[in-house]
C-alpha positions as CSV (number, residue, x, y, z in Angstrom):
1,M,0.0,0.0,0.0
2,T,2.8,2.4,1.0
3,Y,4.8,1.6,-2.1
4,C,1.7,2.2,-4.3
5,M,1.3,5.6,-2.7
6,M,5.0,6.4,-3.3
7,N,4.7,5.2,-6.9
8,S,1.9,7.6,-7.5
9,L,3.8,10.6,-6.2
10,P,5.8,12.9,-8.6
11,E,9.4,11.8,-8.8
12,D,10.9,14.9,-7.1
13,V,8.5,14.6,-4.2
14,A,9.2,10.9,-3.8
15,I,13.0,11.6,-3.8
16,K,12.5,14.3,-1.2
17,I,10.8,11.9,1.1
18,V,13.3,9.1,0.6
19,S,16.2,11.5,1.1
20,L,15.1,11.9,4.8
21,L,16.0,8.2,5.5
22,H,19.3,7.2,7.2
23,V,21.7,5.3,5.0
24,R,20.9,1.9,6.6
25,D,17.1,2.5,6.2
26,L,17.7,3.7,2.6
27,C,19.6,0.5,1.8
28,S,16.7,-1.6,3.3
29,F,14.2,0.4,1.4
30,S,16.0,-0.3,-1.9
31,C,15.4,-4.1,-1.4
32,C,11.6,-3.7,-1.3
33,S,10.9,-3.5,-5.0
34,T,12.2,-2.5,-8.4
35,F,10.7,1.0,-8.0
36,S,12.2,1.5,-4.5
37,R,15.6,0.3,-5.8
38,Q,15.5,2.8,-8.7
39,L,14.3,5.6,-6.4
40,S,16.9,5.0,-3.6
41,S,19.7,4.9,-6.2
42,S,19.1,8.5,-7.2
43,D,22.4,10.4,-7.6
44,S,20.8,13.5,-5.9
45,I,20.2,11.6,-2.7
46,W,23.6,10.0,-2.5
47,E,25.4,13.2,-3.5
48,S,23.7,14.9,-0.6
49,L,24.6,12.1,1.8
50,F,28.2,12.1,0.6
51,T,28.8,15.9,1.0
52,N,27.0,16.0,4.4
53,R,29.1,13.1,5.8
54,W,32.4,14.3,4.4
55,P,32.4,18.1,4.2
56,L,36.2,18.2,4.4
57,F,36.4,15.9,1.4
58,S,33.8,17.8,-0.7
59,S,36.3,20.1,-2.3
60,S,38.2,17.2,-3.8
61,T,35.0,15.8,-5.3
62,S,33.6,19.1,-6.5
63,N,35.0,18.5,-10.0
64,H,32.7,15.5,-10.3
65,S,29.5,17.5,-9.7
66,P,27.0,18.0,-11.3
67,N,27.9,15.5,-14.1
68,Y,29.4,12.8,-11.9
69,K,27.2,9.6,-11.8
70,N,26.9,6.8,-9.3
71,W,27.3,8.7,-6.1
72,R,26.0,5.7,-4.2
73,K,29.0,3.7,-5.4
74,L,31.4,6.5,-4.5
75,Y,29.8,6.7,-1.0
76,L,30.1,3.0,-0.3
77,K,33.6,2.9,-1.6
78,R,34.7,5.7,0.7
79,H,32.9,4.2,3.7
80,I,34.9,1.0,3.2
81,E,38.2,2.8,2.6
82,L,37.8,4.8,5.8
83,G,37.0,1.6,7.7
84,V,40.2,0.1,6.5
85,R,42.2,3.3,7.3
86,A,40.7,3.4,10.8
87,R,41.8,-0.1,11.4
88,S,45.3,0.7,10.2
89,V,45.5,3.6,12.6
90,E,44.2,1.5,15.4
91,K,46.9,-1.1,14.8
92,F,49.5,1.6,14.7
93,V,48.3,2.9,18.1
94,E,48.3,-0.6,19.5
95,A,51.8,-1.3,18.3
96,C,53.1,1.9,19.7
97,S,51.4,1.4,23.1
98,R,52.3,-2.2,24.1
99,S,52.4,-1.2,27.7
100,E,49.3,1.1,27.4
101,S,51.5,4.2,27.1
102,L,51.9,6.3,24.0
103,E,54.6,8.9,23.2
104,V,53.2,12.2,21.8
105,R,55.0,11.9,18.5
106,D,53.2,8.6,17.8
107,Y,50.0,10.1,19.1
108,L,50.2,13.1,16.8
109,S,51.1,10.7,13.9
110,A,47.8,8.9,14.5
111,V,45.9,12.2,14.4
112,E,47.7,13.2,11.2
113,S,46.5,10.0,9.6
114,L,42.9,10.9,10.3
115,I,43.6,14.4,8.9
116,G,45.1,13.0,5.7
117,A,42.1,10.8,5.2
118,K,39.6,13.6,5.9
119,F,37.5,11.6,8.4
120,G,34.0,13.0,9.0
121,F,32.4,13.2,12.5
122,E,30.2,10.2,11.6
123,D,33.3,8.2,10.7
124,V,34.9,9.0,14.1
125,Q,31.8,7.8,15.9
126,K,31.6,4.6,13.8
127,F,35.2,3.6,13.8
128,L,37.0,5.2,16.8
129,F,34.4,5.6,19.6
130,N,34.0,1.9,20.5
131,P,34.2,1.2,24.2
132,K,36.0,-2.1,23.5
133,M,38.9,-0.3,21.8
134,N,42.0,1.1,23.5
135,V,41.1,4.3,25.3
136,L,44.2,5.9,23.6
137,F,42.5,5.3,20.2
138,N,39.3,6.9,21.6
139,L,41.4,9.8,22.7
140,V,42.8,10.3,19.2
141,G,39.3,10.5,17.9
142,V,38.3,13.1,20.5
143,H,41.4,15.2,19.7
144,Y,40.6,15.1,16.0
145,C,37.0,16.2,16.5
146,L,38.0,19.1,18.7
147,T,41.0,20.4,16.7
148,C,40.2,19.5,13.1
149,L,36.5,19.2,12.8
150,G,35.7,22.0,15.3
151,T,33.1,19.9,17.0
152,Q,31.4,21.8,19.9
153,G,32.3,20.4,23.3
154,D,28.7,19.8,24.4
155,N,27.8,18.0,21.2
156,L,30.9,15.8,21.5
157,V,30.2,14.9,25.1
158,E,26.7,13.8,24.1
159,V,28.1,11.5,21.5
160,L,30.8,10.2,23.9
161,R,28.0,9.3,26.4
162,A,25.9,7.6,23.7
163,C,29.0,5.5,22.7
164,Q,29.6,4.7,26.4
165,I,33.2,6.1,26.5
166,S,32.7,9.5,28.2
167,D,33.9,8.3,31.6
168,R,37.0,6.6,30.3
169,H,40.2,8.2,31.7
170,V,43.7,8.8,30.5
171,C,46.8,10.3,32.2
172,V,48.8,12.9,30.4
173,K,52.4,13.4,31.7
174,W,54.9,15.9,30.4
175,W,58.4,16.9,31.4
176,K,59.8,20.4,31.1
177,V,63.4,21.6,31.3
178,G,64.4,22.6,34.8
179,R,64.7,26.2,35.5
180,W,68.0,28.0,36.1
181,F,68.6,29.1,39.6
182,Y,71.8,31.1,40.5
183,G,73.7,29.6,37.6
184,Y,72.5,26.0,38.3
185,R,69.9,24.2,36.3
186,M,67.4,22.5,38.6
187,R,65.9,19.1,38.0
188,D,63.5,18.6,35.1
189,E,59.9,19.3,36.1
190,S,57.4,16.6,35.9
191,H,53.6,17.3,35.5
192,S,50.7,14.9,35.2
193,R,47.0,15.2,34.8
194,F,44.2,12.6,34.9
195,V,41.2,13.5,32.7
196,S,38.2,11.8,31.4
197,L,37.3,12.0,27.7
198,A,34.2,14.0,28.5
199,D,36.2,16.5,30.6
200,L,38.8,16.9,27.9
201,A,36.0,17.8,25.4
202,T,34.7,20.6,27.7
203,Q,37.9,22.0,29.2
204,D,37.9,25.8,29.1
205,D,41.6,26.5,29.6
206,E,42.6,23.8,27.1
207,N,45.6,23.0,29.4
208,I,45.9,19.3,28.6
209,L,44.6,19.6,25.0
210,G,47.2,22.4,24.5
211,V,50.0,20.1,25.7
212,L,48.8,17.4,23.3
213,R,48.6,19.8,20.4
214,R,52.0,21.3,20.9
215,G,53.9,18.1,21.7
216,T,57.6,18.4,22.4
217,V,58.3,22.1,21.6
218,H,60.5,24.7,23.3
219,E,60.9,23.7,27.0
220,V,58.8,20.5,26.9
221,L,61.1,17.5,26.7
222,R,58.6,14.7,26.6
223,V,54.9,14.1,26.5
224,Q,53.4,10.7,27.4
225,I,49.8,9.6,27.3
226,S,48.7,6.5,29.1
227,A,45.7,4.5,30.2
228,V,44.9,5.1,33.9
229,G,46.7,2.6,36.0
230,H,49.8,2.5,33.8
231,T,53.1,3.3,35.6
232,S,55.6,5.1,33.4
233,T,59.4,5.2,33.6
234,P,60.5,8.5,35.0
235,W,62.0,11.0,32.5
236,Y,65.3,11.2,34.3
237,C,65.7,7.4,34.0
238,Q,64.6,7.1,30.4
239,R,66.0,9.8,28.1
240,Q,64.7,10.0,24.6
241,E,67.1,10.3,21.7
C-alpha cells in the first residue's frame, strides 16, 4: 500500500521523502521493489549524503558535480576505505602502546593519519568511539574532533555518552626543562593530569589539550599519554634520543 502511494507521487516529491532516510534505512528500502531500488539509487540523494558526511572531502569531489554519476558507489567505496584506514591507525596505536603508554610523536602521527584521510564526524563515531577499543585510540578521535572538525564540546560529550566512553580516563604526563637558579639548572619538572574523555572535550583552559597539540616544543622535553593505572618510567631514568 505504501509503495503504491509512493509510486503515485511525482518523482521529485518521492525523492525528497526518501532523502530523509538514514543510510541503513535507505539500503533496506532499496530491497523492497524495483521501484524502490531505482528511487533509492538517485544520484541527488547520494550526493547529498556524501557531502553531508564528508564536508572536508567535498572540495576534492567538486570537480565531479554535477555531471558525476553513481554517487552511491562512491559513497560506499569511501565508507569501506575509511573503515580500512581506521583499522590501520588502530593497529598503529596498539603497536606503539604495548604497555598502554603512548609517546606524543606517535599520538600526533595517528591524528595526522585521520587528517590526511579527511575523516568526518560520523566516521569517528563509527570507527573510533568503540568502548571495546583502546582508550588511547578513543582519545585520538576526541582530539581530531576538537582540533580538526571544530566539534562543539557539548555535542561531542553527548556522543561520547551515547558511545559509552565519556567516563574513560587517560593520564597525560609531560616533562619540562628545569629552571636555572643562580647559575645552576634545577631538576627537570614533571607534570601529570588525569582526565576523562568528557572532561577533555569541555575544558575551558585547554591546558591538557594544549599540551597534546604542541607536543615536544620549546621547553617541553617529553609528553606521554597512558591509560589510567599505567606506571611510566621517570624521564630522568629514560632519556629520549
